[in-house]
Every structure is written in structure tokens, then in C-alpha cells.
C-alpha positions in Angstrom: 15.0 -12.8 30.4 15.8 -14.4 26.9 19.5 -14.3 26.2 19.2 -15.8 22.7 21.3 -13.6 20.1 19.0 -11.5 17.9 20.3 -13.1 14.8 19.4 -16.5 16.2 16.0 -15.2 17.4 15.3 -13.8 13.8 16.0 -17.1 12.3 13.6 -18.7 14.8 11.1 -16.2 13.7 11.6 -16.8 10.0 11.2 -20.7 10.5 8.1 -20.2 12.7 6.4 -17.9 10.1 7.5 -20.1 7.2 5.7 -22.9 8.8 2.7 -20.7 8.9 3.1 -19.6 5.2 3.2 -23.2 4.2 0.0 -24.4 6.2 -2.1 -21.3 7.1 -5.0 -21.9 4.7 -8.4 -20.1 5.0 -7.6 -16.3 4.6 -7.0 -13.6 7.0 -9.4 -14.5 9.8 -8.1 -18.0 9.9 -4.5 -16.6 10.0 -5.3 -14.6 13.2 -6.5 -17.8 14.8 -3.4 -19.8 13.8 -1.1 -17.0 15.0 -2.7 -16.9 18.4 -2.4 -20.7 18.8 1.2 -20.8 17.7 2.7 -17.6 19.3 0.5 -17.2 22.4 -0.4 -20.7 23.4 2.4 -22.9 22.1 5.4 -20.7 22.0 4.5 -18.1 24.7 6.2 -15.2 22.7 3.5 -12.9 23.9 0.5 -12.7 26.2 -3.2 -12.7 25.2 -3.5 -9.0 26.0 -0.4 -8.2 24.1 -1.6 -10.1 21.1 -5.0 -8.6 21.3 -3.4 -5.1 21.4 -1.3 -5.8 18.3 -4.2 -7.3 16.5 -6.1 -4.1 17.1 -3.3 -2.0 15.7 -3.1 -4.3 12.6 -6.9 -4.0 12.0 -6.6 -0.2 12.4 -4.0 0.4 9.8 -4.5 0.0 6.0 -3.0 -3.2 4.6 -3.1 -6.9 5.2 -4.0 -7.4 8.9 -2.6 -10.8 9.3 0.8 -9.8 7.7 0.9 -6.7 9.8 0.3 -8.7 12.9 3.0 -11.0 11.9 5.4 -8.1 11.5 4.6 -6.7 14.9 5.1 -10.1 16.4 8.5 -10.5 14.7 9.5 -7.0 15.7 8.6 -7.7 19.3 10.5 -11.0 19.3 13.7 -10.1 17.5 13.7 -6.5 16.6 13.9 -5.2 13.0 15.4 -8.4 11.6 12.6 -10.3 13.2 10.1 -8.0 11.5 11.7 -8.7 8.0 11.9 -12.4 8.9 8.3 -12.8 9.8 7.2 -11.0 6.6 9.5 -13.0 4.4 8.6 -16.3 6.0 4.9 -15.9 5.8 4.9 -14.4 2.3 7.5 -16.5 0.5 5.5 -19.8 -0.2 2.4 -18.0 -1.7 4.5 -15.4 -3.4 6.7 -18.0 -5.0 3.9 -20.2 -6.1 1.9 -17.4 -7.8 5.0 -16.0 -9.6 5.4 -19.6 -10.9 1.7 -19.8 -11.9 2.2 -16.7 -13.9 4.8 -18.6 -15.9 2.7 -21.9 -16.2 -0.7 -20.2 -17.1 -0.2 -20.3 -20.8 0.8 -24.0 -20.6 -2.5 -24.8 -18.6 -4.5 -22.9 -21.1 -2.9 -24.8 -24.0 -3.6 -28.1 -22.2 -7.0 -27.4 -20.8 -8.2 -24.5 -23.0 -10.0 -21.6 -21.3 -12.1 -23.8 -19.1 -9.8 -23.7 -16.1 -9.7 -19.9 -16.2 -13.5 -19.9 -16.2 -13.6 -22.2 -13.2 -11.1 -20.0 -11.2 -13.4 -17.0 -12.1 -16.5 -18.8 -10.7 -14.7 -19.8 -7.6 -13.4 -16.3 -7.1 -16.9 -14.9 -7.4 -18.1 -17.2 -4.6 -15.2 -16.2 -2.5 -15.7 -12.6 -2.8 -19.5 -12.9 -2.2 -18.6 -14.8 1.1 -16.1 -12.2 2.1 -18.7 -9.4 1.3 -21.4 -10.8 3.5 -18.9 -11.4 6.3 -17.6 -7.9 6.1 -20.9 -6.3 5.9 -22.0 -8.0 9.2 -19.1 -6.3 10.9 -18.3 -3.1 9.0 -21.8 -2.1 7.8 -24.0 -2.4 10.9 -26.4 0.2 11.7 -28.3 2.6 9.5 -25.4 5.2 9.1 -22.8 2.6 8.0 -25.1 0.6 5.9 -26.1 3.7 4.2 -22.6 4.6 3.5 -21.9 1.3 2.1 -24.9 1.2 -0.2 -24.1 4.7 -1.4 -20.5 3.9 -2.0 -21.5 0.7 -4.1 -24.0 2.5 -6.1 -21.7 5.4 -7.0 -18.8 3.0 -7.9 -21.0 1.0 -10.0 -22.0 4.1 -12.0 -18.4 5.2 -12.5 -17.2 1.5 -13.3 -14.8 1.5 -10.3 -12.6 4.3 -11.5 -9.5 4.3 -9.2 -9.8 8.0 -8.5 -13.4 7.5 -7.4 -12.4 4.6 -5.1 -9.9 6.8 -3.3 -12.4 9.8 -3.1 -15.0 7.4 -1.6 -12.5 6.1 1.0 -11.6 9.6 1.9 -15.4 10.6 2.2 -16.0 7.6 4.4 -13.3 8.8 6.8 -14.6 12.3 7.0 -18.3 11.1 7.6 -17.0 8.5 10.1 -14.9 11.2 11.9 -18.1 13.3 12.5 -20.9 10.8 12.6 -19.4 7.6 14.3 -17.8 7.0 17.6 -16.0 3.6 18.5 -15.1 2.5 22.0 -11.4 2.5 22.8 -9.3 -0.7 22.7 -7.8 -2.4 25.6 -4.3 -1.2 26.9 -1.2 -3.2 26.4 0.0 -5.4 29.3 3.7 -4.6 28.9 5.9 -1.8 27.4 7.7 -4.3 25.1 4.6 -4.3 22.9 5.4 -0.7 21.6 9.3 -0.6 22.1 10.1 1.4 19.0 12.2 4.6 19.4 10.3 7.8 18.5 13.1 8.8 15.9 12.7 5.5 14.0 9.0 5.9 14.2 8.9 9.5 12.8 11.5 8.4 10.1 9.1 5.6 9.1 6.2 7.8 8.8 8.1 10.3 6.7 9.3 7.6 4.4 5.9 6.3 4.0 4.5 9.7 3.0 7.5 10.6 0.7 7.3 7.3 -1.1 3.6 7.6 -1.6 3.8 11.2 -2.9 7.0 11.1 -4.9 7.2 7.7 -6.4 4.7 8.3 -9.2 6.6 11.5 -10.2 9.8 9.6 -10.2 8.5 7.0 -12.5 7.1 9.6 -14.9 10.2 11.7 -14.9 12.5 8.8 -15.4 10.2 7.0 -17.7 10.9 3.9 -15.7 8.2 1.1 -16.1 9.6 -0.7 -13.0 9.1 2.3 -10.9 5.7 2.8 -12.4 4.9 -0.8 -11.5 6.2 -0.2 -7.9 4.2 3.0 -7.6 1.0 1.3 -8.4 1.5 -1.5 -5.9 2.9 0.8 -3.2 -0.2 3.0 -3.5 -2.5 -0.1 -3.4 -0.8 -1.3 -0.2 -1.2 2.1 1.4 -4.9 2.5 0.6 -6.4 -0.9 1.1 -8.6 -1.0 4.3 -10.7 -3.9 5.4 -8.4 -6.9 4.8 -7.0 -9.0 2.0 -10.0 -9.3 -0.2 -10.4 -5.5 -0.7 -7.1 -5.4 -2.6 -9.1 -6.8 -5.5 -10.9 -3.6 -6.5 -8.0 -1.2 -6.2 -5.6 -3.5 -8.2 -8.3 -4.2 -10.8 -8.8 -0.5 -11.4 -5.0 0.1 -11.5 -3.8 -2.9 -13.4 -6.7 -3.9 -15.6 -7.9 -0.4 -16.1 -4.5 0.6 -17.6 -4.4 -2.4 -19.9 -1.4 -4.0 -18.2 -3.3 -7.4 -17.8 -6.5 -8.8 -19.2 -9.5 -9.2 -17.1 -9.8 -13.0 -17.5 -6.1 -13.6 -16.3 -6.4 -11.1 -13.4 -9.4 -12.9 -12.0 -8.0 -16.3 -12.5 -5.0 -15.3 -10.5 -7.2 -14.0 -7.8 -9.0 -17.3 -7.8 -5.9 -19.3 -7.6 -4.6 -17.3 -4.5 -7.6 -18.6 -2.6 -6.2 -22.2 -3.0 -2.9 -21.3 -1.3 -1.9 -20.8 2.3 -0.4 -17.5 3.4 -1.4 -13.8 2.8 -3.8 -12.9 0.0 -1.5 -10.0 -0.9 0.6 -12.7 -2.4 -1.7 -12.1 -5.3 0.6 -9.2 -6.1 3.3 -11.7 -7.1 1.1 -13.2 -9.9 0.0 -9.8 -11.2 3.5 -8.3 -11.2 4.9 -11.5 -13.0 2.1 -11.7 -15.5 1.6 -8.0 -16.5 3.2 -6.9 -19.8 4.0 -3.2 -19.6 6.8 -3.2 -16.9 9.4 -6.0 -16.8 7.4 -9.0 -15.9 8.4 -12.6 -14.9 10.0 -13.1 -11.5 11.5 -9.6 -11.4 8.1 -7.9 -11.9 6.7 -10.4 -9.4 9.4 -9.4 -6.7 8.9 -5.7 -7.3 5.1 -6.0 -6.9 5.5 -8.1 -3.7 7.9 -5.7 -2.0 6.0 -2.6 -3.1 2.6 -3.7 -1.8 3.9 -4.9 1.6 6.4 -1.9 2.1 3.5 0.5 3.4 2.5 -2.0 6.0 6.1 -2.4 7.3 6.5 1.4 7.6 3.1 2.0 9.2 3.7 -0.6 11.9 7.0 0.9 12.7 5.6 4.4 12.6 2.4 4.0 14.6 3.4 1.6 17.3 4.8 4.2 19.7 1.7 6.3 19.3 -0.8 3.6 19.5 -1.8 4.0 23.0 -2.9 7.6 22.5 -4.3 7.1 19.1 -6.6 4.1 19.9 -8.1 5.9 22.7 -9.5 8.8 20.5 -13.0 8.1 19.5 -12.7 10.4 16.4 -9.8 8.2 14.9 -11.7 5.0 15.5 -14.9 6.6 14.1 -13.0 7.7 10.9 -11.7 4.0 10.5 -15.3 2.8 11.0 -16.4 5.1 8.1 -13.7 4.0 5.9 -14.6 0.3 6.7 -18.3 1.0 5.7 -17.1 2.4 2.4 -14.8 -0.6 2.0 -18.0 -2.8 2.0 -19.5 -0.8 -0.7 -16.2 -0.9 -2.9 -16.2 -4.7 -2.6 -19.8 -4.8 -3.5 -19.2 -2.8 -6.6 -16.3 -4.9 -7.6 -18.4 -8.2 -7.0 -20.8 -7.0 -9.7 -18.2 -5.5 -12.0 -15.8 -7.1 -13.0 -16.1 -10.4 -10.9 -19.8 -11.4 -11.9 -19.8 -9.8 -15.2 -16.7 -11.6 -16.2 -17.5 -15.1 -14.5 -21.1 -15.3 -15.6 -21.1 -15.9 -19.3 -24.5 -17.8 -19.4 -27.5 -18.7 -17.3 -25.9 -21.8 -16.0 -23.0 -19.9 -14.6 -25.4 -18.5 -12.0 -25.9 -21.9 -10.6 -22.3 -22.6 -10.5 -21.6 -19.4 -8.5 -24.4 -20.4 -6.1 -23.1 -23.8 -5.8 -19.7 -22.7 -4.9 -21.0 -20.2 -2.5 -23.0 -23.0 -0.7 -20.0 -25.2 -0.6 -18.0 -22.3 1.1 -20.6 -20.8 3.4 -23.0 -23.7 4.2 -20.9 -26.9 3.8 -17.9 -24.9 5.1 -15.4 -26.6 2.6 -11.9 -25.0 2.7 -11.5 -22.3 0.0 -8.6 -24.1 -1.6 -10.6 -27.3 -2.1 -13.5 -25.4 -3.8 -11.1 -23.4 -6.1 -9.1 -26.5 -7.1 -12.3 -28.5 -7.7 -13.9 -25.9 -10.0 -10.7 -25.2 -11.9 -10.0 -28.8 -12.7 -13.8 -29.6 -13.3 -14.3 -26.6 -15.7 -11.0 -27.5 -17.4 -12.0 -31.0 -18.1 -15.6 -30.3 -19.2 -15.8 -29.2 -22.8 -17.2 -25.6 -23.3 
């Protein structure tokens, strides 16, 4: 039995995940591979079966799967302090870098003109296209799910990605999936420590999740607080994002750009920049929170956005863990999740068209650039960070 004091174990968790936050390039799928190698094979903090069970939970819940898996590993290793330490260590490098980028972006534009922004937009379009294809191969297989994805994409393109329409589409996907789709149950955990959260704590976390989601917008309006309004947008996004890190793009685009809090070019440039960084894609929230102009921006806005977008994940992991054994065995619950996943593919497809491609492609030659970036990612299998940096620097140096 491990006799290490909890505080020391939490420090160990922080340093382990800080190393991941500094080196884990490649997006959510790559993160899961890095986590298994580090925490199952090298450190032996949990077995393969326990890792698979926590991974299934993270993929079931809305939010960033790799960050939620990290939180669950930290919780299992060092309790509540370990959960916070895992999130902070994994998120800090990318979050700090993107907040800094929000300060430096005007300087880059003065030095390089608008070209570097255009290069980031081209790279972002290729990254989203690659993610869309990968997600469609797993989430939109079969005629029912493919039909749901196509229908969602067509409908959202017609309404220009309206945030309310996005939420309604996700809800409809869950309803259709509940009745039409059935998914096999996941494997059982190999030890009770995987789900060692008291029921009282779990219920309190679920109540807090629902209350914050429901009451924060009204509190922001009643108090006329731009900071609470910013937190409300990012909390709602974190609570409703299914399908992984790339699907944060359409929800945030509708909420932030749709409200006029940030211009489209800067928004997509920040999304392109996050592909060049290690750590969670949800770190993009730090850039948007720092760069937006309605609520207090700068580092304060970046911190508010980062905490708000990850808070739903923390509460859901705490809230669902004790009930996971029963929940994952229900075919209806897994079918509803499959339906939501299919709609997420359509949502991302609609966003790829508008605003990603409609913003990035300004002339005929830009189609070739997007195609070239996609080939480098999907065929040559170059790391996303290298493609992003190359296109940003190249477009910044070439006169437009």
C-alpha cells in the first residue's frame, strides 16, 4: 500500500502532468496514448483495465476526453488535490502560451501584416478537415448515424451555425440515438479504487453542475456583469461539447464571434495556433478569453475562460464516477451518446464550411494551400505543430 502523504502525491501528480502539458503534441488521440505509456506502463499508477474504464467514462461525458481522463487519474492517485493538480499541470503550458499570444498578436500583425493570420487560418482548415474525416469514420458509421450527421450538417449550414440550433441538434441526436441506436456495454473496472468517490460528494457535484449551468446566465444578466457573462458562455460550451477538442470550435464560434466579442479572423487564427502547442485543445479558451473585447480581457479574461470551460468536466467526473458501472451497462444511454456523436460530426462539417473555409479561402489558390496542408497532415503525417508554424511563417513572409 502506498504510504506517501496525499500532499506529496498531489505534487507528484502535478509534475507528471506538467511534463505531459509541455510535451504532449498531436491532439486528444495522441494524448491518450501518451497517458497510457506514462501512467500505466512507466509509473504503474493503474492497470490497463482501470485505464480503459476511465477512458470509456471520459469519452462518454461531454468535454475534453484527455483532460477528463487526466482528472480521473489524478483523483485516483491523490484524491481531490490530485484531480486539481492533474488539470493544472496539463493545462498550464498551453493556457499560458495562448494568453500570451493574445497580447502578442497585434505585434505580429504589425511586423508581418495579415499574412501570418491567413496562414494560421489555412492550417486550421486542414486540421479541422482531418479531424472531421477521423470522427466520421468512428461516429457516423452505418446509415442511421450517417443520415443524422448529414441532416445536422445541412440544417446548421442553412441557419449559419446558430448556437440555439446547435443545442437543439445535439438534443435531437440524443433522442434519436436513445430510440434507434444500441451500443455494447463497456468492460467492468478491475478494482474498486477506480470509482472511490462518496455518493454525497457525487450528488453535490451533479447538483452544482446543473445549478451553475442554469443560473449563471441569469446572474450575469441580473448583475450586469461582463465577467459572469464571459464565464457563462465558456461554462455552457464546456458542458455541451461532445466528441472531443475539435468540436469546441463551432460552439465557441457561435457564442463569441456571433455576439461580436471577437472578429472571425482573430478567432480562427487562435484556433490554428493552438494546434502548434502541446496540451489540451481546450486551452484555446485562454486565447479567446484574453483577446475578446466585451468582458475584461487580458490575463484575467483568459483565466476566467479557462476555469469556466474546464469546470463542467471536473464536476461531471466527480458526479458520474460512482454511478458509472450501472450507467455504462445501459444500452439506451450509450445509444443516446452515439446519436449525439453522429450529430457532432454534422456540426463540425457545417463549421468547416462556414466559417472555417469561407474565411480561409479568399481566392482560388487558397484551395490548393488547404489541400497541401491536408496532404502534409494526413498523408505525409507531419505533426500538426510543424504544419501550423510552417504555414504561419510562410504566409507572413510572402507578400499578399
